[in-house]
VOSEDO-733232 format. One record per residue (C-alpha): residue number from 1; residue in one letter; x, y, z. Coordinates in steps of 0.02 Angstrom, whole numbers, plus 32768, in hexadecimal, padded with zeros to 4 digits. Each point is the difference from the previous one (the first is absolute). Layout:
atom n: NUM&res: A&east: X&north: Y&up: Z
...
# end
This chain:
atom n: 1&res: M&east: AF2A&north: DEBE&up: C5FC
atom n: 2&res: I&east: 807F&north: 8020&up: 8072
atom n: 3&res: T&east: 8050&north: 7F6B&up: 8041
atom n: 4&res: Y&east: 80BF&north: 800C&up: 8070
atom n: 5&res: A&east: 8070&north: 7F82&up: 807E
atom n: 6&res: T&east: 8071&north: 8050&up: 808C
atom n: 7&res: R&east: 808E&north: 7FB0&up: 8057
atom n: 8&res: T&east: 807F&north: 8042&up: 8087
atom n: 9&res: R&east: 807B&north: 7FAF&up: 807B
atom n: 10&res: Q&east: 8085&north: 8035&up: 807D
atom n: 11&res: G&east: 808F&north: 8016&up: 7FEF
atom n: 12&res: R&east: 809E&north: 7FEB&up: 8058
atom n: 13&res: L&east: 801C&north: 80C8&up: 803D
atom n: 14&res: H&east: 7F8B&north: 8008&up: 8070
atom n: 15&res: A&east: 7F9B&north: 7FA0&up: 80A2
atom n: 16&res: E&east: 7F5F&north: 8023&up: 7F9B
atom n: 17&res: N&east: 7FB9&north: 8026&up: 7F4C
atom n: 18&res: Q&east: 7FF8&north: 80C7&up: 800A
atom n: 19&res: D&east: 7FAC&north: 7FDC&up: 7F37
atom n: 20&res: R&east: 7F59&north: 7FF2&up: 8007
atom n: 21&res: L&east: 7F7E&north: 8001&up: 7F56
atom n: 22&res: A&east: 7F34&north: 800D&up: 7FED
atom n: 23&res: A&east: 7FA5&north: 7FF8&up: 7F5B
atom n: 24&res: D&east: 7F3B&north: 800F&up: 7FE3
atom n: 25&res: A&east: 7FD6&north: 7FE4&up: 7F55
atom n: 26&res: V&east: 7F5D&north: 804C&up: 800D
atom n: 27&res: Q&east: 803E&north: 80A6&up: 8018
atom n: 28&res: G&east: 8082&north: 7FE9&up: 7F92
atom n: 29&res: T&east: 8088&north: 802E&up: 807D
atom n: 30&res: F&east: 80A1&north: 7FB5&up: 801B
atom n: 31&res: I&east: 809F&north: 8024&up: 8080
atom n: 32&res: V&east: 80C0&north: 7FC9&up: 8045
atom n: 33&res: A&east: 8052&north: 804D&up: 8090
atom n: 34&res: D&east: 809B&north: 7FE0&up: 8040
atom n: 35&res: G&east: 8018&north: 8038&up: 80C3
atom n: 36&res: I&east: 8097&north: 8056&up: 7FEC
atom n: 37&res: G&east: 8095&north: 7F80&up: 805F
atom n: 38&res: G&east: 804D&north: 804F&up: 809E
atom n: 39&res: L&east: 7F85&north: 806F&up: 800E
atom n: 40&res: A&east: 7F84&north: 7FE0&up: 80AE
atom n: 41&res: D&east: 7F3F&north: 7FC5&up: 7FED
atom n: 42&res: A&east: 8031&north: 7FDC&up: 7F2A
atom n: 43&res: A&east: 7F88&north: 7F90&up: 7FE6
atom n: 44&res: A&east: 7F74&north: 8030&up: 8078
atom n: 45&res: T&east: 8015&north: 80A6&up: 7F9A
atom n: 46&res: A&east: 8002&north: 7FA2&up: 7F5A
atom n: 47&res: Q&east: 7F60&north: 7FB2&up: 803D
atom n: 48&res: V&east: 7FA5&north: 80A2&up: 8011
atom n: 49&res: V&east: 8043&north: 8044&up: 7F40
atom n: 50&res: V&east: 7FA8&north: 7F5C&up: 7FC1
atom n: 51&res: D&east: 7F67&north: 8005&up: 8082
atom n: 52&res: E&east: 7FD4&north: 80AC&up: 7FD1
atom n: 53&res: F&east: 8053&north: 806C&up: 7F61
atom n: 54&res: P&east: 7FAE&north: 7F74&up: 7F6E
atom n: 55&res: A&east: 7F51&north: 802C&up: 8058
atom n: 56&res: H&east: 8020&north: 80AF&up: 7FF2
atom n: 57&res: V&east: 8062&north: 7FFD&up: 7F58
atom n: 58&res: H&east: 7F52&north: 7FA5&up: 7FCD
atom n: 59&res: A&east: 7F83&north: 8082&up: 803E
atom n: 60&res: C&east: 805F&north: 80A0&up: 7FDD
atom n: 61&res: V&east: 8012&north: 7FFA&up: 7F4A
atom n: 62&res: T&east: 7F9A&north: 8039&up: 7F93
atom n: 63&res: T&east: 8050&north: 7FEA&up: 7F50
atom n: 64&res: L&east: 8088&north: 7F9E&up: 7FC7
atom n: 65&res: T&east: 8063&north: 80AC&up: 7FAA
atom n: 66&res: V&east: 8086&north: 8062&up: 801E
atom n: 67&res: P&east: 8012&north: 8066&up: 8059
atom n: 68&res: E&east: 7F5F&north: 8011&up: 804F
atom n: 69&res: V&east: 801C&north: 7F45&up: 804C
atom n: 70&res: T&east: 80B5&north: 801D&up: 8040
atom n: 71&res: A&east: 7FC3&north: 8090&up: 806E
atom n: 72&res: E&east: 7F76&north: 7F96&up: 8047
atom n: 73&res: V&east: 8071&north: 7F6B&up: 8027
atom n: 74&res: S&east: 8096&north: 8076&up: 8030
atom n: 75&res: A&east: 7F87&north: 8044&up: 8085
atom n: 76&res: V&east: 7FD0&north: 7F63&up: 8049
atom n: 77&res: A&east: 80C4&north: 7FB3&up: 7FF5
atom n: 78&res: A&east: 8030&north: 80C1&up: 8066
atom n: 79&res: D&east: 7F6D&north: 7FDB&up: 809D
atom n: 80&res: L&east: 8023&north: 7F60&up: 8002
atom n: 81&res: N&east: 80CA&north: 8014&up: 8015
atom n: 82&res: E&east: 7FE3&north: 808D&up: 808A
atom n: 83&res: R&east: 7F8A&north: 7F79&up: 804E
atom n: 84&res: V&east: 80A3&north: 7F89&up: 7FF8
atom n: 85&res: R&east: 8072&north: 8063&up: 8054
atom n: 86&res: R&east: 7F90&north: 8062&up: 8081
atom n: 87&res: T&east: 7FC9&north: 7F5A&up: 8052
atom n: 88&res: A&east: 80B4&north: 7FA4&up: 7FEC
atom n: 89&res: R&east: 800D&north: 7FA0&up: 80A4
atom n: 90&res: L&east: 80BB&north: 8045&up: 8006
atom n: 91&res: G&east: 7FE7&north: 80B6&up: 7FB5
atom n: 92&res: Q&east: 8005&north: 804F&up: 7F71
atom n: 93&res: G&east: 8088&north: 7F9C&up: 7F72
atom n: 94&res: T&east: 8002&north: 7F75&up: 8066
atom n: 95&res: T&east: 7F8F&north: 7F8D&up: 7F81
atom n: 96&res: G&east: 7FD1&north: 7FF8&up: 7F34
atom n: 97&res: A&east: 7FCB&north: 7FA1&up: 7F7E
atom n: 98&res: A&east: 8023&north: 7FE9&up: 7F42
atom n: 99&res: I&east: 7F73&north: 7FF8&up: 7FA0
atom n: 100&res: A&east: 7FA1&north: 7FC8&up: 7F4D
atom n: 101&res: L&east: 7F46&north: 7FFB&up: 7FD9
atom n: 102&res: L&east: 7FB4&north: 7FDA&up: 7F5D
atom n: 103&res: L&east: 7F39&north: 803F&up: 7FED
atom n: 104&res: L&east: 7FB3&north: 7FB9&up: 7F73
atom n: 105&res: R&east: 7F6F&north: 8053&up: 7FAA
atom n: 106&res: G&east: 7F92&north: 800E&up: 7F5E
atom n: 107&res: G&east: 8093&north: 7FB7&up: 7FAC
atom n: 108&res: R&east: 8092&north: 805A&up: 8038
atom n: 109&res: A&east: 8090&north: 8002&up: 8090
atom n: 110&res: L&east: 8013&north: 8082&up: 808F
atom n: 111&res: T&east: 80A4&north: 7FD7&up: 8050
atom n: 112&res: V&east: 803A&north: 8057&up: 8087
atom n: 113&res: H&east: 80AE&north: 7FE1&up: 806D
atom n: 114&res: L&east: 8073&north: 8031&up: 8074
atom n: 115&res: G&east: 80C0&north: 7FA8&up: 800A
atom n: 116&res: D&east: 8049&north: 7F77&up: 7FB5
atom n: 117&res: S&east: 7F5B&north: 7F85&up: 7FEF
atom n: 118&res: R&east: 7FCE&north: 7FEE&up: 7F58
atom n: 119&res: I&east: 7F8B&north: 7FE6&up: 7F6D
atom n: 120&res: Y&east: 8006&north: 7FAE&up: 7F51
atom n: 121&res: L&east: 7F97&north: 7FD2&up: 7F7D
atom n: 122&res: A&east: 800E&north: 7F6D&up: 7F9B
atom n: 123&res: R&east: 7FC1&north: 8020&up: 7F41
atom n: 124&res: D&east: 801F&north: 7F6E&up: 7F7A
atom n: 125&res: G&east: 80A5&north: 7FD4&up: 804F
atom n: 126&res: D&east: 803C&north: 80A8&up: 8016
atom n: 127&res: L&east: 8016&north: 8055&up: 80A3
atom n: 128&res: R&east: 7FFD&north: 809C&up: 8027
atom n: 129&res: R&east: 8021&north: 8048&up: 80CD
atom n: 130&res: L&east: 7F8B&north: 808A&up: 801E
atom n: 131&res: T&east: 8054&north: 8054&up: 8090
atom n: 132&res: D&east: 809A&north: 8052&up: 8024
atom n: 133&res: D&east: 805E&north: 7FC1&up: 80B4
atom n: 134&res: H&east: 8017&north: 809F&up: 8077
atom n: 135&res: S&east: 8098&north: 7FCB&up: 804E
atom n: 136&res: H&east: 80B9&north: 8061&up: 7FFC
atom n: 137&res: E&east: 8097&north: 7F86&up: 8036
atom n: 138&res: G&east: 7F9C&north: 7F83&up: 8048
atom n: 139&res: R&east: 7F87&north: 8078&up: 806B
atom n: 140&res: L&east: 7F5C&north: 801E&up: 7FBB
atom n: 141&res: T&east: 7FD2&north: 80CA&up: 7FF4
atom n: 142&res: R&east: 7F47&north: 7FE2&up: 8010
atom n: 143&res: Y&east: 7F8B&north: 7F9D&up: 8067
atom n: 144&res: V&east: 7F6B&north: 7FE8&up: 8072
atom n: 145&res: G&east: 802B&north: 8070&up: 80A5
atom n: 146&res: M&east: 8095&north: 8069&up: 7FA8
atom n: 147&res: P&east: 8015&north: 8099&up: 804D
atom n: 148&res: G&east: 7FCC&north: 8081&up: 7FAF
atom n: 149&res: L&east: 7F6D&north: 7FFE&up: 7F5E
atom n: 150&res: A&east: 7FE8&north: 7F3F&up: 7FBA
atom n: 151&res: T&east: 7FF8&north: 801F&up: 7F61
atom n: 152&res: P&east: 7FDD&north: 7F50&up: 7F84
atom n: 153&res: E&east: 8025&north: 7FE6&up: 7F5E
atom n: 154&res: V&east: 7F56&north: 7FF5&up: 7F8E
atom n: 155&res: S&east: 7FEC&north: 7FAC&up: 7F66
atom n: 156&res: V&east: 7F6A&north: 7FDB&up: 7F89
atom n: 157&res: H&east: 8007&north: 7F77&up: 7F86
atom n: 158&res: D&east: 7F7B&north: 7FA7&up: 7F8B
atom n: 159&res: L&east: 7FDA&north: 7F48&up: 7FEB
atom n: 160&res: Q&east: 7FF9&north: 7F6A&up: 7F7F
atom n: 161&res: E&east: 7FB7&north: 7F77&up: 803B
atom n: 162&res: G&east: 8070&north: 7F78&up: 8023
atom n: 163&res: D&east: 807E&north: 8089&up: 8064
atom n: 164&res: R&east: 8054&north: 7FA9&up: 808C
atom n: 165&res: L&east: 803A&north: 8071&up: 8088
atom n: 166&res: L&east: 8074&north: 7FEA&up: 809C
atom n: 167&res: L&east: 8021&north: 8051&up: 809D
atom n: 168&res: C&east: 809E&north: 7FD6&up: 8060
atom n: 169&res: T&east: 8055&north: 8043&up: 80A8
atom n: 170&res: D&east: 80BB&north: 7FFF&up: 7FDB
atom n: 171&res: G&east: 800E&north: 7F6A&up: 8048
atom n: 172&res: L&east: 7FE0&north: 7FA9&up: 7F50
atom n: 173&res: N&east: 8042&north: 806F&up: 7F75
atom n: 174&res: S&east: 80AC&north: 8020&up: 8058
atom n: 175&res: R&east: 802E&north: 7F3D&up: 7FE7
atom n: 176&res: V&east: 7F87&north: 7FF0&up: 7F50
atom n: 177&res: D&east: 801E&north: 805F&up: 7F7E
atom n: 178&res: D&east: 7FAC&north: 8041&up: 7F8C
atom n: 179&res: A&east: 8013&north: 7FA0&up: 7F67
atom n: 180&res: T&east: 7FEB&north: 7F61&up: 8071
atom n: 181&res: L&east: 7F59&north: 8047&up: 8053
atom n: 182&res: A&east: 7FC9&north: 8018&up: 7F34
atom n: 183&res: D&east: 8025&north: 7F4F&up: 7FD3
atom n: 184&res: L&east: 7FB2&north: 7FC2&up: 8088
atom n: 185&res: L&east: 7F69&north: 807D&up: 800F
atom n: 186&res: S&east: 7FC0&north: 7FAE&up: 7F57
atom n: 187&res: S&east: 8030&north: 7F60&up: 8031
atom n: 188&res: T&east: 7F5B&north: 7FB2&up: 802D
atom n: 189&res: D&east: 7F56&north: 804B&up: 7FEF
atom n: 190&res: D&east: 7FE4&north: 7FBD&up: 80CF
atom n: 191&res: V&east: 800F&north: 809D&up: 8047
atom n: 192&res: A&east: 8028&north: 7F91&up: 80BA
atom n: 193&res: E&east: 8078&north: 7FAC&up: 7FB7
atom n: 194&res: V&east: 8052&north: 808E&up: 7FA0
atom n: 195&res: G&east: 8017&north: 8058&up: 80CE
atom n: 196&res: R&east: 8047&north: 7F56&up: 8032
atom n: 197&res: R&east: 8076&north: 8001&up: 7F66
atom n: 198&res: L&east: 8031&north: 80C1&up: 801E
atom n: 199&res: E&east: 8024&north: 7FC8&up: 80CF
atom n: 200&res: G&east: 8066&north: 7F6C&up: 7FC9
atom n: 201&res: A&east: 8079&north: 8054&up: 7F96
atom n: 202&res: A&east: 8018&north: 8082&up: 808C
atom n: 203&res: V&east: 8023&north: 7F6F&up: 8078
atom n: 204&res: A&east: 8083&north: 7FC4&up: 7F81
atom n: 205&res: G&east: 8045&north: 80AE&up: 7FED
atom n: 206&res: G&east: 801B&north: 7FFA&up: 80A0
atom n: 207&res: V&east: 7F74&north: 807E&up: 8068
atom n: 208&res: I&east: 801D&north: 8028&up: 80B4
atom n: 209&res: D&east: 7F86&north: 8098&up: 8011
atom n: 210&res: D&east: 7F4F&north: 7FD4&up: 7FF5
atom n: 211&res: L&east: 7FAE&north: 7FF7&up: 7F80
atom n: 212&res: S&east: 7F3D&north: 8031&up: 7FB6
atom n: 213&res: L&east: 7FC1&north: 7FF3&up: 7F5F
atom n: 214&res: I&east: 7F49&north: 8013&up: 7FB5
atom n: 215&res: T&east: 7FF2&north: 7FBF&up: 7F4F
atom n: 216&res: V&east: 7F4E&north: 804B&up: 7FAF
atom n: 217&res: D&east: 7FB6&north: 7FB4&up: 7F4D
atom n: 218&res: Y&east: 7F8C&north: 808C&up: 7FBB
atom n: 219&res: G&east: 7F62&north: 7FDB&up: 7F75
atom n: 220&res: S&east: 8033&north: 7F5C&up: 7FD0
atom n: 221&res: G&east: 7F9B&north: 7F71&up: 8074
atom n: 222&res: K&east: 80B1&north: 7F9D&up: 8031
atom n: 223&res: G&east: 7FCC&north: 7F9E&up: 809E
atom n: 224&res: A&east: 807F&north: 802A&up: 8092
# end
């Protein structure tokens, strides 16, 4: 059984929320996308990503084993990257998005990401980050819409009943440290309340960027 909850809020940096998210417990796909601030059509690009990428990944993945799944997902990401660049309203290089996708299937978790959105796994009070940021000196080094080949980081992890996963844009983790995330993720069985507490911690930390998160409970039967 998979249960989940979502939260998103507009920050103070842009005229609109440039984050987008999507969740489908039936197909086991969850994604957050963070439109790159300051680029044209960032919100529209993030929307294209959440509309298309999860379904294409779900359709193309035949097995959650490496390196087979890495090749399958990388081909989908490369295609999406080129289409985003080709259809950018103001030309190539004018839009982009950081993404983090989670696919749950057969007791395993596939993580796919480009940029600085993150995926965490909370288990028995411990917290493990499943992604590494693609950034250098404050600039993204990988993202959808980037020049050249957009190669995502792909990993596969075994799950246990009672695991809780968190996907988030950097509006959350830039204001809430990992120790606090660990405490909050294990603070209640209510997956929706966890999301509210995480958002509240970011607000208390002075969040100014857009913030989006998805909390996912795996196999515990806990309600949202």
